[in-house]
C-alpha positions in Angstrom: 91.3 104.6 109.6 91.8 103.7 105.9 91.1 106.6 103.6 89.9 106.2 100.0 89.7 108.7 97.2 88.9 108.6 93.6 86.4 109.3 90.8 83.0 107.8 90.0 81.2 108.4 86.7 77.4 108.2 86.4 76.2 107.1 82.9 72.9 106.1 81.4 70.3 107.1 78.8 69.2 110.8 78.9 66.8 111.7 81.7 67.5 108.7 83.9 68.2 110.8 87.0 72.0 111.2 86.9 72.1 114.9 87.7 69.5 114.6 90.5 71.5 111.7 92.0 74.7 113.7 91.8 73.1 116.6 93.7 71.6 114.2 96.3 75.0 112.5 96.9 76.8 115.8 97.2 74.0 117.3 99.4 73.9 120.5 97.3 73.0 121.5 93.8 76.0 121.2 91.5 74.3 119.8 88.3 71.3 121.2 86.5 68.2 119.0 86.4 65.3 119.1 84.0 62.3 117.0 82.9 63.6 117.4 79.4 66.1 114.8 78.1 69.7 115.6 77.3 70.0 118.8 79.4 73.5 118.1 80.8 76.1 119.5 78.4 79.3 119.5 80.5 81.0 117.0 82.7 80.2 118.3 86.2 82.3 117.1 89.1 80.5 116.9 92.5 82.6 116.2 95.6 81.4 114.1 98.5 83.5 114.6 101.6 83.5 111.9 104.3 85.9 111.1 107.2 86.9 107.8 105.5 86.8 108.9 101.8 86.5 111.6 99.2 84.2 110.6 96.3 84.5 112.8 93.2 81.4 112.3 91.0 81.6 112.9 87.3 78.2 113.6 85.8 78.1 113.2 82.0 75.6 113.8 79.2 73.4 110.8 78.5 74.7 108.3 76.1 72.4 108.2 73.1 72.3 107.5 69.3 73.4 110.9 67.9 71.5 112.8 65.3 73.8 115.8 65.1 77.5 116.7 65.4 76.7 118.0 68.9 75.3 114.6 69.8 78.4 112.8 68.5 80.7 115.1 70.5 78.7 114.6 73.7 79.0 110.8 73.2 82.7 111.1 72.7 82.9 113.1 75.9 81.2 110.3 77.8 83.5 107.6 76.4 86.6 109.6 77.2 85.4 110.1 80.8 84.7 106.4 81.3 88.4 105.5 80.7 89.6 107.9 83.5 87.5 106.9 86.5 87.7 104.2 89.3 84.1 103.1 89.2 81.1 103.5 87.0 77.5 103.9 88.1 75.0 102.8 85.4 71.6 104.5 86.0 68.4 102.8 84.9 65.1 104.2 86.0 62.6 102.0 87.9 59.6 103.4 86.0 60.8 102.5 82.5 61.3 99.1 81.0 64.8 98.2 79.8 65.0 99.1 76.1 67.5 99.2 73.2 69.3 102.3 74.6 70.0 100.5 77.9 71.2 97.4 76.1 73.5 99.6 73.9 75.1 101.2 77.0 75.4 97.8 78.7 77.4 96.5 75.7 79.7 99.6 75.8 80.3 99.1 79.5 81.0 95.3 79.2 84.0 96.3 77.1 85.4 98.4 79.9 84.7 95.7 82.6 84.7 92.2 81.0 83.5 89.4 83.3 86.4 88.1 85.4 88.7 90.8 84.1 90.5 93.7 85.8 88.6 96.5 84.1 86.6 99.3 85.6 83.9 98.0 88.0 80.3 98.9 87.1 77.6 99.4 89.7 74.0 99.2 88.3 71.8 101.9 90.0 68.1 101.6 89.7 66.8 105.2 90.1 63.4 106.8 90.8 62.3 103.9 93.0 59.7 106.1 94.7 57.7 106.3 91.5 56.8 102.5 91.3 55.2 99.9 93.6 57.4 97.3 95.2 56.3 94.6 92.9 57.3 96.6 89.8 60.7 97.5 91.5 61.4 93.8 92.1 60.7 93.1 88.4 63.1 95.9 87.4 65.8 94.7 89.7 65.6 91.2 88.2 65.7 92.6 84.6 68.8 94.7 85.5 70.5 91.7 87.0 70.0 89.8 83.7 71.2 92.7 81.6 74.9 92.4 82.6 77.5 91.2 85.1 77.5 94.1 87.6 79.8 94.6 90.6 76.7 95.6 92.6 73.0 96.5 92.1 71.6 99.4 94.2 68.1 100.7 94.1 67.8 104.4 95.1 65.5 107.4 95.2 67.2 110.8 95.1 63.9 112.6 95.8 63.1 110.5 98.9 66.7 110.0 100.0 66.2 106.2 99.9 69.6 104.4 100.0 71.6 107.4 98.8 74.1 106.9 101.7 74.2 103.1 100.9 75.1 103.9 97.3 77.9 106.2 98.5 79.2 103.3 100.6 79.2 101.0 97.6 80.9 103.4 95.3 83.6 104.3 97.9 84.3 100.6 98.4 85.6 100.5 94.8 88.0 103.5 95.2 91.7 103.1 95.8 93.3 104.1 99.1 94.7 107.6 99.0 94.5 111.1 100.5 91.8 113.7 99.7 92.0 115.2 96.2 90.2 118.5 96.9 90.1 120.8 100.0 87.5 120.3 102.6 84.3 122.2 101.8 84.8 122.3 98.0 81.8 120.8 96.3 82.7 121.1 92.6 85.7 122.1 90.4 83.5 123.6 87.7 84.4 127.2 86.8 81.9 129.9 88.0 81.2 130.8 84.3 80.1 127.3 83.5 77.9 126.9 86.6 76.2 130.2 85.9 75.6 129.2 82.3 74.1 125.9 83.4 71.7 127.7 85.9 70.5 130.0 83.2 69.9 127.0 80.9 67.9 125.2 83.6 65.7 128.2 84.1 65.2 128.7 80.4 64.2 125.1 79.9 61.3 125.2 82.3 58.0 124.9 80.6 59.1 125.1 76.9 58.5 122.8 73.9 60.3 119.6 73.4 62.5 120.9 70.6 64.1 123.7 72.6 66.5 121.8 75.0 68.6 120.5 72.1 68.7 123.9 70.4 69.6 126.1 73.4 73.2 127.0 74.3 74.2 129.6 77.0 77.4 131.5 77.1 78.5 133.8 80.0 80.3 136.8 78.5 81.5 138.3 81.8 81.1 138.4 85.6 82.4 141.7 86.8 82.1 143.6 90.1 80.2 146.9 89.9 81.7 149.9 91.7 79.6 150.7 94.7 77.9 154.1 95.1 78.2 156.0 98.5 75.3 155.2 100.7 74.7 151.6 99.6 74.6 148.7 102.0 78.1 147.6 101.1 77.1 144.2 99.8 79.0 143.2 96.7 77.1 143.6 93.4 78.1 141.7 90.3 77.2 142.4 86.7 76.6 139.0 84.9 76.1 139.3 81.2 74.8 136.2 79.4 73.9 135.2 75.8 71.3 132.5 75.0 71.7 131.0 71.6 68.9 129.3 69.6 68.8 128.0 66.1 65.7 129.7 64.7 63.7 132.9 65.0 60.7 131.0 66.2 62.7 129.6 69.1 63.9 133.0 70.0 60.3 134.1 70.3 59.6 131.2 72.6 62.5 132.1 74.9 61.6 135.8 75.0 57.8 135.4 75.3 55.1 137.9 74.8 56.5 141.4 75.6 59.6 139.8 77.1 57.6 138.3 79.9 59.2 134.8 79.7 62.8 136.1 79.5 62.1 138.2 82.6 60.8 135.1 84.4 63.9 133.2 83.4 66.1 136.0 84.7 64.3 136.1 88.0 64.6 132.4 88.7 68.2 132.1 87.5 69.3 135.1 89.5 68.2 133.6 92.8 70.3 130.5 92.1 73.3 132.5 90.9 73.3 134.8 93.9 73.3 131.7 96.2 76.2 130.3 94.1 78.3 133.5 94.0 77.4 134.8 97.4 76.7 138.3 96.1 73.9 140.4 94.7 73.6 140.0 90.9 72.4 142.2 88.0 71.7 139.6 85.4 71.7 140.9 81.8 70.2 138.3 79.3 70.3 138.5 75.5 68.8 136.0 73.1 70.5 135.5 69.7 70.0 133.2 66.7 72.9 131.0 65.6 71.4 129.1 62.7 71.8 125.3 62.9 74.7 125.6 65.4 74.4 122.0 66.4 75.6 120.9 63.0 78.2 123.6 62.4 81.8 122.7 63.6 82.9 126.3 63.8 79.8 127.4 65.8 80.1 124.4 68.1 83.7 125.5 68.9 82.7 129.1 69.6 80.0 127.8 72.0 82.4 125.6 73.9 81.7 122.2 72.5 
């Protein structure tokens, strides 16, 4: 049997379902998802293992017109990634008409894969098909076809599982022949600190005002095992210390909540996910700090990992 292996990058406007699609293809959560736009801050690799192929998915921040230095750096991250993959998946949601942002990205992708050229193939992926009637989906598929010269067009629904396997087949077909790049069973190559930080961010973004996602950064200070006391059940216990950074005192109050109630809720939800990730009991220590206008400060961006 011919074996293929390589990298696929999912791109699109913010909040077009890229992270949810990554998780659906991998079959397990490796990228944070949120109803808020622009929640992905790091390139997350999810690994799809098959008998005939290994597909390494690169999930990027959404391409957008930047308003801050952080936005510019996120866009640079996406463009750098596009030059290093074997196939690109361009995500366009079925429930939103094609707009200037989609046309901007299509123009960028056309430079990487000119018609008739030997550039990187681009597969147009119409996401969230479960949210629209069939007639609306047909209209969107026609509009996407007219938007560019795509290698393939695949409608999918990550929530309903519709055509997720078909999309995997299409992406794999564009990979070169080669051996597996990662050991069997490995689902991501992201460091534990980054995964933990992303899980805390996801929990903190639930139910907050629109302004907060862009202003929230999370840094994991340490993950250390705690010495067990005699008489305990012997299960490993990890101390996980995390700092959440916002730009203003008013945002700090939002994250903490009245009497600390909201921060405790964030800790409870994040800890469940972190324990599943690390396979151990976790004592999660959260602290909220103000880093004034960090999105526009090169020094602070560097300290926060951007």
